[in-house]
N, C-alpha and C positions, 0 to 999 in steps of 0.2 A: 504494500500500500504506500502511495506517495505521501511524504510528510504533510503536505497541505490537506490531503484527504483525511489523514489521521487526526489532525487538529480539528478539522470541521466535524468529524464524527465524535470526537471527545467533547466538543462544545454542545453538540446535540444531546449527548447523554447527560451532560451536566444540567442542561436546561430542562430535560425531562424529569430529572430527579432533584427537585429544589433543595432538599435537605442534604444531599450528598456532599456538595462542596463545603458547606459549613461544618459538617460532621467531621471531615478530615482535618480541618484547621483547628477546631476547638474554640473555646471562648477567647475573646480578645482580652489580654491582660490589662490593657489600659482602659477598658470600659466601653460601653456602647456609644458614649458621646465624645469619643476621642477626636473625631474629625472637627467638631465645633471648637474643642479646646485647642486643636492644632491651628485653626484659623485665628483664634484669639491670640495665641502666642505669636504667630507670624505678624499680626497687626501691631502687637505690642513692641516687637523688635523693630519693625519698620518705623514706628513713631518715636523710637528711642526710649520708651518706657521700660522695656525688658531687655535683659542681657541675652544675647543669642545662646541657644541651647548648646551649640557646638563648642562655644567657649567654655561653658560649664563642664561639658564632658572632657575637654582637654585638661581643665584644672583638676578634675577628679583623677584622670589618668596619671598626671604628674604626682599626685599625692598617694595614689593607691594603684600599683600596676595591675592591669587586668583589661576587661572589655565591658562595654555597655550591653546589657540584655534588652532593656527598653527604657524609654524616657518620655516624659510628657508633663504638661502643665496641669497642676491640681490646685485650684484656687489661686492664691498669690505666689505659690511655690512651684518649682520643678521637682518631680520625683524621678530619680535616676536609679534604676536597678542595675547593679554592677556585679560581675563575676570576677573575683580576684584571681591572681595568677596561681594561688595555692588552692583554688576551688571553692572558696567561701562565697556567699552571696551577701551583698550589702545594699540596703536601700538608703540612698542619700536624699535628704530633703534640702533644697537649695532655694534661697530667696531669689525669685525671678527678677526682681528689680535691681538688686545689688550684686548677685552672684555669690553671696556669702553662704557657705555650707552651714546649715542650721543643725543638722543631726546626721548621724551615720550609724544605722542599726543593721 
């Protein structure tokens, strides 16, 4: 089967089974309203009211070697879920206006 035909067939199967795609991904760890919060964060950064999330992630990486699992705006703060180089998980709460790390649990 040609690749294009395979992709088309896969799209048809996914459309025919509405719950199939979401069942494979599982629940979104950032919550159902993550897109609205993402738009809010983008607007805040563009207006100069919020620190860019990329800068916050770089700051955390310098402090704690590892990688970001997920991140997003929660109220006035960013929550950054982080996997350390030694396998621990840390949730950083960072003030979105100043970039100051408020807690790391």
